[in-house]
N, C-alpha and C positions, 0 to 999 in steps of 0.2 A: 356634473361641470358640463356648461356649451360645448362643444368639439365642431372646430368648421358650420355648418349650416346645423347642426343639430342640437335640438333644446336639451337642456338636463334633463336625464332619466330614458332616454333612447335606447333601446336595447337592442342589440345587435348579436348573430350569431357570429362568432369567430373561432380561425382555427389556433391549435395552441402554438404561441408564440414561441418564437426562436431564435429570434434576434433582437437586436441590441443595437440602439441609439452611442454611436460615437466610439465605433466597434475598431480597434486600433488592428492594423493589418500585421503588424511586429509580433509575433506569437509571444515571446519574453513580455513585452508589455502589457498584452492583455492578462496573464497572471497578476499581474499587481496590481490589477485597478480592480473593483466591485462595480458590478452591475446590476444589482440585486436590483436598482431603480432605475433603468434602464433599457429594461425591457419592451419591446414594442410591437403591437401587431397590425397584421397586413389587413388594410381595411379597404375593399375595393372601390369604392365609392365616397369618397369626404364629403358628399351633399354638392356636387359641380360635375358629378361625371368624370373624376379623373380618382384613381386610387390614393393612399397616402398611409400614411406610419400614425396609428393611432400608441400613444404613450400607455403604459400598464398602469402608473399610475392617474391616470383620467378615468379607470376603469373600476366598477367592484363586479365580484361575480352574483349571479343572479340568484335573488333569495327565493328558496325553497315552498315551493306551492305558489309559487307570484300568479303563475293562470291556469289554476286547477280549474275548470270545470268553462275555459274561456276557446273557443274556436280561434285557433289563431291565422288562418286563412282570412278572418274579418279585419285587418287593417289594411289601413287605405293605402293607394299608390301614390308614389311622386316622382314627376319627373324631374331630373337631373339633368341632363343635358341630349340637345337634339342639333345634331350635323351633317353634313353631308362632305363627299372625300371622293376620289379613286382610291378602288382594293379595302381591304378589310383592313387597312393602316389608317386609311382616312388621310390620304395625302394630298394636299390641297393643290387646286388645280388654277391657274392664270385666266384660262378659260372661262367661259360660262359653263356650268356641269351640262351634258345633254337630259339628263332626267331634271333639272330643276335644280333647286336647293332648297333643303329641308331647312323651314326657320318654326318656333317656338309654337306661333298659331297653326304649323299642322299639325301638330300632337295635343292633346287635350282631355284632361282626367273624365271619365264618364261615369254614371250611376248604372250600378247592373240591377236589376231587382228590387229596385228605389234605395238602393243603399252608395253612400255618395263614395268614389274615388277607388271602386272597384276595378276599373278597365280605362282603355285609352282609347278615344276618336279619334280614329289615324284620316287624315285628309292628304291625300296624293299630292306634290306638288305640281305638276304637270298631269293635266286630265287628258286622257287615253294612251299614256305611257303609263303600262303597268310593269311592274317589274318583276324578272326573271323568279325570284322566290323570296319568300321574308322569312328568317330563322328566329325564331325564342331561345337567348342563350342562359342560362347560370352564369354568372360573372363568377364568384366566388368560388364554386366547382370546374369551372370551363366545359360546363356540359352543354351538349344542345338538348333542349326540350318539345321544341315543337316546328312544325314546317309547314308553310300556310302556301297555298298554291292558286288560291281565288280571292281576286281582288275588285273591290269599287272606287268609286273617286272620294268616297269617304267612309269610313266603316267600321264600328265599333269593335273593339277587341274586347276578351270577356278573360279579365285573371282573376277573377274571385275566388277560383279554386287552387289558387300560388300560396304556398306559404310565403312567410316572411324572407326575404334575402335581398339579392343583388341581383337586375337584369338587364340585357342590352336587346333590341330590336334590331337588326338588322336585314335591310333591305336591297337585294343585289338585281343590277340592272345588267343587261348581255353587253354592252359597253363599260364596265368595269367601275360604273358609278354607281358607288354605296349611300344609302341612308344607314343614321343610326341615331335609335334613340336611347338612353339610358334611363332606368329608374331604379327606384327601389319599394319593395312592399315592405311597411313597417310593421313589427308586433300591435297589436290594439291599441297598448296601456303601454305608458312611462312608467317606469319605475323609480322611486326616490325614496331610496335605504334613508333611514334618520342615524344621523353618527353618534356610535357607542351602543347600538341596540339592534336588533333583529327585524324591529321592525320597520315596516315600510309603505309609503302612501302610494297613490296611483294614479295616474290622470289617464284620459283619453287621449290616444292618439290624435290630432288634425293634421289635414293634408295639407 
C-alpha cells in the first residue's frame, strides 16, 4: 500500500525492527500488552527528506528471486529534499547565507550513458564560491562514501554505480555554510505480491 510519497510495491532495504509504536515506559504495563502488530522500521527518508517510522504491517518480505538476473544499480535516483543552513545540523540563518541558498532548481536528475535518472546535475548557487568539500553519505549506515574536491559551476554527478539506498550530499564551505541534497536510489522494480499466493507482479520503478 502507498506510504508517504512512495508508490505501492516500493522495495526498501531495512534493518531488523526492534522498535514498537505506542511503547510504554512502565515495564509493568509492557508485560500486559501485545506489540505483535505494532513493530516499526526506521525509514531514513519518508520521501520528503526526513526520517520516519514505517509500520511493519505496511510491509511484506521480498519474494525470493524477485530480482534474479537484474542489476540492482539500474534503479533511478529521486531527489527528496534540497536545503541550506549553518553547520551539518542545517541551522537556519536570519541573515542571507554567505554561500547562497540551495533551491530545488540547483539540483536536477541527470541521464548517465543515456540512462535516465542515474545521476544529479548540480548547479552551485553562487558562481565563483566553491565549497571547501563535498561528501556523499550513506544515510542508512551512517557511512561516508566519497569526497569531492574539484568543482564547476554546473557539474554532473554520476551515481550509476550506487546500489539502492538512502543518500545525502553535503557541500561544506569555510564559513560553516552547508548545502544538503537528500536523494534515494530506488530498486529497479516495484514488487506487487498477490494476496494469499507466492506469486507477484512487477512494474518498472519510475523516477
